[in-house]
N, C-alpha and C positions, 0 to 999 in steps of 0.2 A: 588387242591383247588376246593371246591364245589361251586355251584352257589350262595350260600348265604354269601360267604366272600365278603369283600368290593372290588370293582373293582378299577383299577388304570387308565390306558389309556382308558379303555372302557367307563368310566364316561364322558370323553370329547366327545367321539363319540356319546353317547346318547344325550347329551345336544345340539349337533350340528344338530341333526335330526329336521326337521320342524314339527310343531304341526300337519299339515295335514296328514303326513305319519302315525303318531300314531293313529290319530282319524280314518283314513281309516281302519286300522287294527282292531280298536275297533268296528267300525260299522259292519265289516264283522263277527267279533266274536259274536256280539249281534244277528245278523241274524242267525248264526248257533245255538245259544242257543234257540232262539225262535222256531226253528223247530226240536230241539232235542227230541228224543223219551222219554216217561216217564221212570223213574227209578223204577224198581220193587224190587231190593234188594240192600241194602247198607251194605258193610263190614266196620265195625267200630273198630278202635283200640284206647285204652286209656292208658295213662301213665302220669308220672309227670317228669318235668325237674329237673335238679340238684338243682335248687333254690326253688322247690316246687310248680311250676305253673302246674295246671291241663290241660291236652291236650286230645282232641278227634280228630281223623283223619280218614277220609274216602277217599281212593284213587278214582279218577275219571279221567281216562286217555283219555277219548274221545275228550275233548276240550282242547286247549292249554292255560288254565288259572289256576290260583290258587285263591281261596277265603279264606280270613283270617278274623276271627271274634273274637275279644277280648271282653268278657263279665265280667264286674266287679259288685260286690255287692255295687253299688254306685248310686242308684236311689234316688228319693225324700224321701223315707223312712229313709234315712240317713241325711236329712236336719236338723233335730232337730228344734230349734227355728228360724233357718235362711232359711225360705222358699224360694226356687228358687236357692239355692246354687248348688245343683247337676246339674240342667239344665245349669246354667251359666258356671260351670266347663266344662261340656261336650261341650258347644258351644265355650268356650275359647280354647279348644284343636285345633280348626281349625285356630287359629290366628298365628300359627307358633312358631319359636324359636327366640332367640336373633339375630341369624345370618340369619334368613329366615322368613320374614314377611308373612302375609296371602296370598298376591298376588304371591310371589315367591313360596310359598308352593303349591298353586294351579297350578302354571305354571309348576313346576317340575313333579307333578303327571300327568298333561295333556300331557306333552311332550313325555311320554312313554305309553300313553293310559291307565293309572291306574285310578281307581275310589276309592276315599277316603271319608268316612263319619263318623259322630258321632251321637249318639242319647241318650236320657235319658228318663226313665219311672219311675214308682213307685219302682220297685224292682231293676232295673239294669241300669248301664251305658254301652254303647256299642261303640266300635271303630272298623271300618271295612275297609278292603282294598281288592280290586280285581285287580290283575295284570296279564298280559300276561306272559307266561313262556319263551319267547325269552330272552336269558341270559342277555344281556346288559340292556334291558328294565326292567327286573325283578330286577336286581341288583340295578338299580337306584331307583325304587319304594321302595324297602326294605331299602335302605339307608335313604331316606326321612322319611319313616315310623318310623324307629328306632331312628333316630335323634330327631324326634318330641316327641316320648314317653319318651326319656331320659331327655329332657330338654325343655318342653313347656315354653314359655316366659310369657304368660298371660299379654300382654302389657296393661297398665292401660287405655290409651286412647281408645284402641280398645275394651276393656272390657266395658267401658262406653257406647260405641255404641251398644254392645250386650244387655246391661241392658235396654237401650231405646227401642230396638226392642222387648225385652220381655214384656215391659210395653205396647207397642202398640198392641202386640198379646193379652194381657189380656184385653185391651179395646175392641178388636174385639170379644173376647169370651163373654164379657158382653152384646154384641148385638145379641148373638145367644142363643135362649132359651134352646136348647139342651145342650149346654156347661154349661149354668147356672145351669140346672137341675142336670147334672152328677157331677159337682163340689160339689153342696150342698148334693147330695146323699152320696158321699164318706165321707163328713164331719160328717154326721149323723150316717152312718153305723159304722164309725171307730173313733168315738169321743174318744179322749185320747190315740189313737194308732198312730204310725208313718204313717200308710196308709192314715190318714186324710190329709196329706200334698199333695197338688196337684203338679204334676211335673212341671207345668208352673209357679209355685211360687205365690207370693202375692204382691199386690201393695205396701204394707207398708214396706216389707222387701227388695224387689229387689233393690231399689235405695240406700240402706244402705250397701249392700254387698261390701266387699273390695277385692282388689287384694291379700292381705295377707291371707284372708279367703279362696279364691279360691286355692291359692298355697298349703295351709295347707290341704284342702280337697283332693286335688290331691295326696299329699304325704301320706295321711292317708288311702285312699280307692282304689286308682288306683295302687295297689301294686301287686307284683308278687304272693304273697300268696292268694290274694283276686281275682285273675284272672282265667278265664277259656278261653283257646285258642281252637277255633274250626278251623279245616283246611280241605279243600277238593280241589281236583284238580289233574292236571297231574304231580304229583311228587311222588317219592318213599318214603317208610318209612324212609330210611336213610336221605333223603333230608328233610322230615318233621321234624325229630328230630333235625337236624342242624338248621332249621328255628325256631323251638320252643326255642331252647337254645339261639339263637341270640335275639329273642323278649324278653325272660325272662330276659336276661342280661340288657336290656334297661329300664326295669321298676324299680320303687323305691322298696326298700326292705320293707317287711311288711307281716303280717299274715292275715288270713281270718277274715272278719268282724264277730262280734258276731251275733248269731241268733236273729232274731226279736222276740219280745214277742208274745205269742199266743193272738188271738183276743177273747175277752169275748163275749159270745152270747148276743143277744139283750134281754132285760128284757120284752119287750112288743112292741106293735105297735107304730110307730111314723109317723105322717102325717104332711106335710108342703106344703102349697100352696103359690106360689110366683106370684104376679101380673106381667104381661108382655104385652106390646102392640102388640099382635099377634092374628091372627084369629085361629091359631092352638095351642092347648095345648100339651105340651110335658109331658108325664107321665113316670116316672121310679119307679120301685119297686125293692127292693133288701135287702139282708142280707149277712153277712159273712158266708161262707159255707165250704170251702175246701182248704187244702194245696195241692201243686202240686204233692207231692210224696205220697199222700194218696191212698191206693188201692180202696177206694170208688169212685175214679175218673171214672172208667169204667161203673159201674151201674148208676152213676149219669149222665154221658154223655148220656147214652141210654134213661134214663127217661126224661132228658131235651130235647132231640131231639123230643120225642113224644109230649111234651108240647108245645114248641115254637121254637126249634132249627132246625126243619126240613122244614122250608119254607112252601110251599103250602100244605104239607101233615100234618102239625102240628095241634093240637087241637085249639090253640089260633088263628091261621089263619082262620080255619073254623068258629069258633064261633064269632070272632071279625069282620072279614072282610066279609066272605062269607054269614053268616047267618044274621048279623046285619048291615053290611056296616058302621061300626064305624071308620074304619081306612083303609088306603091303605096298610100299612105294620105293622106287630107286631112281636116281637121276644122274646125269652128267651135265656139265655146263662149261662154257668158256666165258670168262669175265675179263676182257681186255681193259687195261688201265693206261695211265700216262707212261709208266714203265711196264715191264712184263707182268701182266695180270695172270691169274691162275686158271688152269684147267682143273676141274674138280669132279669127283664122283662121290656120291653120298647115299647112305641107306641106313635103315634101322633093322635089327634082327634080334632074335633071342640070344641071350648070352651064351647058350650052349651050341649055337650055330655059327659063331663068328668065324672059325677057321674055314668051314665049308664056304661061307659067303665070300670071304676074302679070296679064296681060290677061284671061285666063279668070276668075280669081278676082274681079277688079274688075268685070267685066261681069255676073257672076252676082249680085254684091252690088248693083249698080245696078238690075238687073232686079227683085230682091226689093224694093228700096226703091221702085221705080216701080209695080210691079204687085201686091206682096204675095204671098200664097199662095192656092191654089185650094182648093175644098172637099175634094177627094180627098186633097191633101197634109195638110190640117187633120185630117181623120179619122185618117189613118195616123199622124201625129205624136202626136195625143192618145192613141190606143190604145197606141202604143209607150211613151210616157212613163208612162201610168198602169199599164200591164202590168208595167213593170220596177220600179215604185216599191216594192212589197213586199220586193224583194231588199235594199233599203236599211235594212230593219228585221229582217233575218233572224237576227241574233245580239244578245246583250247588248252587245257592243262597238259594233255599229252603233247601237243604241238610245242608249247613253250619249253617243256622238259627236253624234247628232242633238239630244239634250237640251242638250249644251253649246253647240252652234251656236244653238239657239233662245234660250237664255238670254243669250248674248253679244250677239246682234243684236236682242234684245227682240221676238221673234216671238210671235204669239198661241199660247195653249195648244192650239188646234185646228189648228196648222200641219200636223201629221202626219195627223190624222184627216180634215181637209178638203182635203188637197192634191189628190187625184184629182178631187174635185168641182170645185175651182177651175180645174184644167186643162181639164176637160170643159166648163166653162161659158164658156171663151174663144170669141169669135166671129172670123170671118175679118176683119171690119171692125176689131176691136180689135187684132188682130195687125198689120194694115197700118198703122194709126195709130201704134202704138208703135214699129214699125220706122222710120217716117219721123221720129218724134220723138226717138228714142234713137240712131240710127245714121246718120251723114252720110257717104255714099260719097266726098264731096269733102274730107273732113277726117279722114284716117286716117294713122297712122304705119305705114310699111313698112320692115322691116329684112330685108336679104338677106345671109346669111353663107355664103361659099363662092366658089371660083374666084379670079380675079385682079381687082384693082380696076378 
């Protein structure tokens, strides 16, 4: 019997252990993780279970833990007209089963030092578990995990409480100018596209969502064919295969969700100013730019780093903060997704400096589009990107997150090992060509929140 089959008498022993024992072990484990050396190479294996679930596995024998990350094509982009449905379903998974309410669910995980969580974004819904590899404790954690995946209850009264929490969170968002700005920015950038749906939902739809809709959403998109399982930890390939088969057997049957439609390019500039009682104005500029699996990712990453992704060394930082003192911080980013994710610029400035700040941002973007980057900027950006990349693999949690991303976006197995080589192989000419192809300074959405209309 391998360690992933259901225990018998062992289960009673696990439940008899006091919480303090499990938490003491967990705290010791976390301390070990905090001081673990950076990971320089990750060996990744990929396969499919008998039921068709995609699996990526990276053995990590140093620490006695296993990290499990299930990623589903189940984000807000799948909400349709029922904004907030993906988020409510994700939160509803923490509410237990018919035989195990939310309190007992948490108690059983805590009793063996396991950590369970769910989350939901635009592209994906995620279910995660971290467990110690001590056989009895791991067996109990996996029992609870698979029981929940097989039969979540989504109790109506508890769902109602989650809906009220979601509405309270939206009210808090309305009081934060940055949240107001980013929500409106996505609505304008992705008008008519599923990415216009905010993961946090909408006040009009959240109260009307029903338990039946949540159950149907779970059966439709939290399926074995729509899942990517990422695994890393102190288990063998044979044990990983057994674990994957057990998790796959607990999920509803179903195929992969259909691909999202492509995002049409913006026809021209769109600017919107929103009054807000604040001394600082939040400025966001953006446009749909890039899919996650597009080879333009590497040259655009380098070009963006030179513009505003490189912190103190970036053009925007020098021009906006150092030269003119218009903001404490300013950034640009590329956020590729399953469909064309956004290129973004963001900053805060005094409400009386908005026009000057906008002109500086736009002029720097026009200059980048016209002239590209020079050799010195290229070398600095490439060195900074490649030098910081190992930090993204410094822990098991980092590794399993990367594995889930790779599987979800169908990236090649050498994505991590070849990342720095591909960044270093980018040329000045490629960066300029990609910037001209992907970013149009005359077709951007600008949202300013703050001050009077």
